[in-house]
N, C-alpha and C positions, 0 to 999 in steps of 0.2 A: 557519482552521486552517493555511493555508499559512504565515503568519509564525510560528506557533507552531513548525512543523516546521524553519524555518530557523535556530531557536536551536542553539547547541552542544548535543549530546546530554546531556552531563553537567550543563549549566546548566538544561536542561529537567527533567532527572531530579531535580536539587536543588530547583527551584521545586516540582515536584509533591510531593516529600517533605514540604517545609515546609508546603504547603497542606494536604495530607491529615493529616499529623501534627499541625498547628496546629489543624485542626477537632476532632481527638480531644481535644487538651489543653484548649481553650476549652470544648468541650462538657462535659468533666468538672467544670470549674470551675464554670460556669454552672448546671449540674445539682445539683451539691452545694450550692451557695449558695442557689438559689431553690426548689428542689423538695424537700419534706420527706416521706419514706417511712418509716413505722415497720416495719422489717424484721423478719421472723421468720426462723429457720433454714429453714424449709420454703419461705419465699418465695424466698430467695436460691438454694436448691437448684432451684427451678423455674425461675428465670431463667437460672441456669447451664445447665440441661439445654436450655431452649429456645435459648439463645445458640449451644450446641454443635450443635444440629440445624440452625439457620439458617446457621451458618458453613460446615458441610459441604455443604449445598445451594447456597450462594452460591459455594463453591470449585468445585463441579461446573459451575455456570453460567459462571464465568469460564474454566475450563479449556476448555469447549466453545467459547466466543468465541475464545480465544487460538488454539486449533487451526484454526478457521474462518479467521481472518485470516492465520495462517501458511500454511496451505495455498493460500489465494487469492494470497499474495505469491510463494510458490514457483511456482505455475502461471504467474503473470505473468512471472517470470524465464524460464521454459521457453519460453513462448510468444514473448517477445522474442527469445531466443537463436535459436530456430527461424527467426523473420522475419530476423534479422541473418544467418544463415548462408545462407538462401535468396537475399537480396539479394546477397551476395558471389558466389554461384555463378551467379546470373543475369547479373551484371556480367561474369564470365569468359566466358560463353557468348557474350554480345553482342560483347565485345571481340575474341574469337578466331573470331568467325563468318567463314566462308571468303570470301564475297562482300564486296568493298570498292565499295559504291556509295553513292548519295544515300540510299537507303532505310536502310542500316546507320547512316550518320552521323546521320540524323534520329532514328533509334530511340535511339541512344546519347546524343544531346543531351536528348531527352524523358526518357530513365530518369535521367540525371544531374540533370536539374531536379527530378524527383520526390524523388531522393535528398536533394538540398539543402533541399527544403521539409520533409521529414521532420526533418532535423537543425535547421533554422532555426526552424521554425513548429510543427510538431506536438508534438515532444518538449517544447519550452518551453511550449506551452500546457498540456500535461499536467502539467508540474511546477507551474505556477501554478494548477492545478485549474480552468482554463477548459475550456468546452465546445468540442468539435471542430466546425470548420465544413465546408463542402463543397469548399473549394478543393483539398484534398489529394485527394478523390475524383476531380476533374477532372484533375488532373496524372496520377494513376494510370490513368484510363481513357485519356489520350493515349498512355501507353505501349503499351496494347492496340491502339490505333488505329494506331500507328506499326508495331507488329510484324506487323500484318496485311498491310503492304505487302512483307514478305520473301516469298521462294518458299515457298509453301505445302506443297510436295511434299518439303521437305528435312527429314530426321530431326532435324537440329539445331534447326530452328525449331519442330518439335513438342515437343521437349524444352523449349525456352525457355517455350513457352506453358503447359506443365505447371508449371514453376517460378513462373511469373508467377501462375497460378491458386492455387498454394499460398501464395505470397507475399500474395496478396489475402486469404486465409483468415486467416493469422496476423496480418495487419494489422488485421483487424477484430477477432480476438480481444484484440489488444494494446489497442485503443480501448476495448473492452468492460472490460478489467481496469483501465483508467484511470478508469472511471466507476463502479466497484463498491465504492465506500466503504460503510461500514456505515450504514444508515439511522437516523433519530431514533427509530424504533419499537424498535430494539435497545439504542439507548443509554440510553432512558428506563428500562427495567427494570434495567439494570446500575446505574445511579445511585440508583434507589430501593432496589435491594437493599443498596448500600453503606450508604446512610442508615439502613435498618432494622438492619442489622448493628451499626453504630456506636451507635445509640440503644440496642440490647440490651446492647452493653458498658457503657454509661452506667449502666444499672439494676442492674448487679452490685455488691452490698455490698462494698466493699473498705476496711478500716479506715484504711489510709494513703492520703491523697489524692495523694501524689507517686507512690506504686506504681500507683494507679488511672490517674493521667494517662499514666504510662510505658507502661502496657499498652495503653491506648486508642491512644495515639500510635503505638505499634508496629503496631497493627491498621490504623490509617489509612494508615501508610507503606507496608505490605505492599499494601493495596488500591490506592495511588497507584502502586506499582511495576507492578502488573499493568495498570493503565490506561496507564501510559507504554509498555509493550509493545504493548498494542492500538493505541495512536495511531501509533507508529511503523510498525507493519506494515499499518495499514489504508490507507495512501495509498502504494502501490508506486512511483510515479513522482515523488515529491517527498520532500524531507528528505535527511538524510545517508545514508541506505541506499537511496536511489532506484535505479531500473533505468536503466542509461545505454544510449544508442543505439550500443553498440560495433560491431555488424556494419555499420551505415551509415557510421560514421566510418573503418572499415576501407576500404569502397568508395572513399571520397574519397582514402584514402591511396594504393589501387591505381592510381588515375588518374595518379599521379606516377611510377610504375614504368615503366621502359623495356622494350619487348619484347626478348625473349632468342631 
């Protein structure tokens, strides 16, 4: 799936169109060549009525799936944006913390190590659909440990601990969003439903083979278009519309700013 999502989007769309449209055209050709059915008017009306019902229910199924993956994608964006905002706010609090001692320097070093790990390891792993290891958790826990060495009665430290805990929450949500791809148990009914709908379209008696092929190809292309949308939205951290670590990159940029 990673390599599929690395294709230019319009190339992937064109391939899906050709694939699903070609299935419709080839299906019509083979069905009319090798399967002989003596149609009556009532037969064709029954097939058309069944096709309309199946199309309606399948459209509802696809609509539900598209809404599900879109909502998941949007939630992933929101969680990543909140995480990035908290990461920038925490950096400011550490940088402008009043005391200038070894504890502050160690905390800043530990925090920037974690930020660089997220940029260099966590997001690339999520983009390549690799499982997350324990190293990130160790770097993150080290930030907690170094923050414990600051003056515990300082209100700024209390605020930093609050931000760090919220950052931990949204970091976990981001990792869950990265592992929330649709399971095979959902893909199988979608593909079986597409097959049933295309077979139903083949069984409709159309006098012109070209017209029959055109109608079935259009149906296949439409199904492929919805599949294309689902594929793009189902993996929010990879592909051309992936979620980027903008907030963490801003933290690195902020390290180059001079104090005013």
